[in-house]
N, C-alpha and C positions, 0 to 999 in steps of 0.2 A: 233360940231363934224369934226375934219379931217378926210382928205378921209383913210388915215388906220386904225384908229378906228372905220369908217365904214365899212371897209370890215371888220376888222376880227369880230364886228358884228355879221354883216351877218352870212358868215364865221359859226360861232360858233351857229347860233340859228340851221341850215340847219346839222351841225354837230351833235348837244344834239336830231334833232328831228329823224333823220333816225339814226346814226350809234349803238343808244343802241340794238334798234331793228335788226337791219340787223346780230348784232354779236350774239343775240341771237337766230337766223332765221338760222346760220353759225352754232352756235354752237350745236343745234339738227343735224342740215343735218351728221357733221359730228360726232356724235356719233351714227347715224344710218349706216352711213359707214364703221367705225372701231370698232366695238364693237362686230364684226365676232371674234376679236382678242382674245377676252375674251368668247364667247360660246363656242371655239374649248379647253377651257381645262376642258370642259367635254360630249360636242356636239359629240367632232371627235370618243371617245371611245363609245359612245351609237351608234350611225350610225357607226361606223368600218373606218373612213373616214384616207386613209394616211396623211403622211405630202406634198406628190402629189398631193393629189386628194385635200388636202384644202387648199391647196397655186394655184392652178385651180380654184378653186372655188371663191377664195379673188381679184382673179386677172378679172375673166369674168363682173363684175361688171363695169369694164374700155373695157372691150371689146363694149357697149351696151352704154355706155358713150361716144366711141369715136364714134360710126357710128350715135349716133341722137345728137350731141350737136354743132354743125355749124346749122341747122334746128333751133333746140328750139332757139337757139340765134337770129338767123334772125325771129321768130317769134315774140319772146320779140321786137324787135322794129318795129315789126309790129302793135300788139295788146297791147303794153303797157307794163310796167315791171307791174303793180300792178297785172294784171288780170293772164299774164304768171308764175309769180313769185308763185302766188298764188299756182298756177296747180298745180305747178313742188312739192311744197312743200307739198299738198293733196295727192299725186298720189304717192311721195317717201313713204312720212311715212307708210298711207296705206300697201305698199308690204313692205314695213321694220318690222311690225308688223305682218305681212302673213310669216316671214321668221320661224316662229313657227312653220307652216304645213310641214316643210320639214322632206321626210321621208327615202330619200337615195342621192346616187350621181345625177339622173338625176334631179331632184327635185330642189336639190340644184343649182346645174347649173346654172337653167333656172330662181329660183329666182334672183338670183346674178346679173345674165343676164338684170332682168327686172328693179331691181330698178337701175342698174345703167342707163338704157336707162328712167325711170322719173326720175330721177335727173340731168340729160346732160342739161347745159344749165343754173345750177342755178349760180356757181363760176364767173364761164364767162359774164352771164346777171348781175349779180351783179356790178361785173368789170367797165363792160360798161356804168351800169346804176348810174357808182359815178362820172363816167368821165359829167353826164349830170349836176351834181352839183357843182363838187370843180375842181376851177381851176387849172392848174398842178403843179404850186409850192406847193398846200397842199397835191396833192396829195401820195407823200412815207407816212408820216404820218400817212392820212386818211387810204389810203390800209393798214397800218401795226395794225390800232386796229381796222378795218374790220377782217382780219385778225389774230387777238388775240382772235377767240373763236377758232382757231385750237389747240392752247397748250390748252388752259382752255376746251374744249372739252376733249379731251386725260387726260386733268387731276382729271374733274369732272367722265369723261365714267369712266375710269379708277377704280373711288372708287366707284363708284353706281355698274357697273358693274359687279363687283368685288363681291359685297356686294348683289346683285338681286340673283346670282349664291346660292345662300343662302334660296335661297327660294326654290330650288329642294324639288320634291313630294311634295308639298302646292297642294291641289286639286287633288293630283294625275299628276300635270303637271313637266316635265319637270323643274329643273333652269333654262337652255340655252332660254326655251321658253317662259317661264314669262319675262326675261329681253330684247328678241326679240318686245312684246308686249307695257310694258311697257315704253319703250322709243323710239314705231314709236307710237304711238297715240297720244303726246304731240304737233309733226309735225304736224298733219292733223288740231289741232286745232289751231296752229298757222299760218295755212295757210290761215283758214278762219278769221282770224284777219286781214291778209294782204289786202286780199281785201278792205275794210273799212280804216286801215290806211297808204297807200304807198299814195305818190303822184309821176304821174310817169316825170314829169317835175316842174320847177322852175317858168313858166308860170298859173302851174295850182293850185300853194302852197297856198293856201289857207290861210294859219296860217303864211304865209310872207306879211308883209306890200307893197301894189302895187311900192313904189321905191324900196323896196331891191327885189323885185322879177324882174321889169325893171332895174337895176343893174343887177344883180347877171346874166340875160340872157342873154344882152348886153356884159358882159364880156366874156362869154363861148362862146358868137358867135363869137366874133373876134381874139378869141384864136384860134378857128375852123381854121378860114381862114386865117392864119397866116401859120397853117398847112400844108393845101388846097394850099396854095399860093406858098408852095415845089413841092407837085407834088398830086394832087387826085387821090385815083387808085379806080379803077375800081372791082365788086366780081372776078373775076377770075385772073385779076391782083394782088389782093390780095392770092390768095389760092398759087397760082403760085410765089409769091415774095421770094429771098432768104432770105431777114431778119427775115421775118415768118416765115422759112421752119428750119433754124436755131435757131432760137427762140424757138422755138418746140422741137427739138434736147436738147437745154439747158434744157429745163425743163423735158425732158424726164429724165435726169441724176438725175435730183434736187429728183425728184417724185417719182423714185428706191430708192432712200437713205431714204428718208421720209416714204413711205409705207413699205419696206421692214425689217423697224425696227417698225410702227406702229403692222404691223398684226404677230408679232412674239416674239416683247416686252415680253408679257408676259409668252411666254411658255420658253422665253432666260431665264428669271430671275425664272422660274419655276425649270430651272438646277441648281441652287444656292443649294436650298435642298428641300429634301423630305420631309419635315418639315413644307414647309412655308402651309399656309391655300389660299384659294381662294381670300378674304379681305386682308391678307398679299401680295401678290401677286398684288396685282390692289392698293395699297397703294407706294409699293415701286414704279410698272412702271408709278406711276403719278410725279415720282420725274423731271426726263426730262423735261416731258413737263410743269411741274411750272416752270424747269430753264428757256424752251424756251420762256413762256408769258413774261417773265420779259425781257429778252433779246431780242424779238420781234421790245416792245414799242423801247427802243433804238435805238436799228439800224435802225430804222426809224424817229426818232426826229434825229436823228446826220445827217442822209442823208437828210433832208430836212434844217437843220442847217447851211448848209456848203455846200446845192444846189450840189450835188454830186454824181454821182450812179457807174459810171463803178465798182471804186476801196472798195464800200462797196460791188458792188454783188459777184464781183471778189473775194476777199480778205475769204469773210466769208463761202463760196463754198469750196474754198482749205480747210480754216482746217475743215471745215463739212470732207470733205473725209479723212484729213488726223486722224482726232478723230476715225473717224468708224474706221477704219483701225486700231490705237491703242485698239480700244476694243476688237479686233478679238484677239488681242493679249494676255487680262488678263483675259477673260471667265472666268468661273462658279471657278476658281481657286483665283482669286483675284474678289468677287461681287462686292468691293465698288468703286474697282479703271474700274471696267465696266460700273456702274450707272456713274461715275465721266464725263468718257471719250463720254457716248451717251447721257449725257444730253448737254454738249459741241456743240455735234455736233448738237444736237438737236433745239440748240439757233442758230446755224448756218444756219443750213435749213431752219427752220422757216421764223428767221430773213432776209435772200436772196430773200426770195418769195413777199413782199411789194415793195425790189427799181425793181425786174425783172419786175411785174406789170406795172411800169410808162414807160418802153420806149414803148411796142406798140402805145397807144395814142400819144406819141412821134410824129411819120408819117401814121396814121392810122384816119381816121373821118368818122362817117357816116356808110353805109353799111361795108365800107371797114374794119372799127373799132369791126362792130359785127362778120364779118366773121374772122376777122385775130384772136383775143381776143378769140373766141369758136374753131378756128383751131389750134391754140398754145396751148389752154388747151387740147383739145381733143389728140393730137398728143402726147403731156408731160403727160397726162395721161395715155394710154399707159405701162407708166414706173411703172405704180399701178399697171399691170398686170406684168407688168418683175421683180419685187423686192420682192411680196412675192413667186411669180411661182420660181424665181430663188431661193431664200434662202432655199424653202421647198425641191427642188429637188436635189438639195446641201446637203441640211442637211440629205436626204435618203440616197444616195449615199455614202457619206462620216462620218455619222454619229455623227457630229461633226456640230456647227454653223460658226464656225471660219472663214472657207473660203467662208462662206456666206455672212458676215459682211467686208472681204477683197472685194468681188466684189461689194460691197454697196460702201466703199469707194473708189474704181478707180475711180467708175461712178460717183461720185460728181468733183472729179477733171478732167475727162473727160470733168463735165457739166460746169468747172469754164473756163475751156481753148478755148472755143467756146464761152461763155458769153463773155469774154472780145473780141474777134473778131467782133462778134455784137453789143456791146455798142460801141468800138472804131469807128464804122463804122458809127452806129446812130453819134454820137456825131460828125464829121467830116461835113457830109451831113447840120448838124442843124448850126454851125458854116458855113460854104459856103452860106446858103441860109441868116443870117445875116447881111453878110458882101456884098451880092447882094441886100439888102433892104436897107442897108444901102448907098450903092451907088447908088442906084436909085431915092432915098430922095434927094442925095447931088445936 
């Protein structure tokens, strides 16, 4: 077996062992995070929530997320992915199910904050975990496969959540309460399985042959050494690094678009016709995410095939912004066009994220990678607060979703411009380091 065939054999074995399980875990995570948008179809009226109150509650998850993200990722590095990811999944599943207990505005806000605190560290923890197993050249397609769970979760979650709302009145319990309980408990069960299934690092993987463990660990160690040869950042240097902060800002802009649409899409679809049932709203809302699931994989494959990141990231983000702007002007008067433009924007927003997450490990390793990836994600996910809140406030102020969608569109375009600057700087640094290594060899 030649070296390239051997390499692909090992990578395929690791991929099939880890990625399906991580996709399922993230799928449940994402359903628990965004099912609030469907609960709003009946919960808001039952509890008397305005669009602004709902927007605040939807966004408070990301405040808890922001505050606990970096400590959680550092804990993952210290205690190991297996234990820490299991802890995250079990606690978020319990709190998500307990959302059925909210009685009013205060309990709504508290539970959403606690859900964010419980979930903090899961996504950046997995991104960090993938760097322990996959060399850089594979990360575009690997991260896209992992993040494939997002649009799939929204696709399945839209259909399932819409259907679960029909349980309204069963045993005297509201449909939105059934939805929270039945979608939260699977996360607890899978979290328990995680304790027995995941392996922290290649050197501990008994499901790999000894020579495979040795080869993979050596390959990853060599790659890490190359990154550290350019510069090895300390903890505080990482938190104050301009590239880290600019990547965080870029991610804010992307996430504003994602969650601004996610949380309000069922209510946007509801404006199409008063005759639509909850199940029909769920099915229509799933269309953009079916499109995004397919598009995300192709964008990741294309980026890895050409080993090109900057233009894949920049162009998709610009196109996301333009199609969000277009959807604002079609609105309820042209439902088919609105769904079409939201589908294209979803393909681009979800498709650009796996490419985005190849950049932090390109200049961060070890504790710096744990802290930097967590900080970028925590800053970025403040967009999960800003997007839903801004759309809700604008809707209450203007009585229309139009200006909210315009806000989301311009956010994505600004993010694309900043992404281009950061990507260019990173690639220039890498090119200088490569020249320096070549000269030192000669």
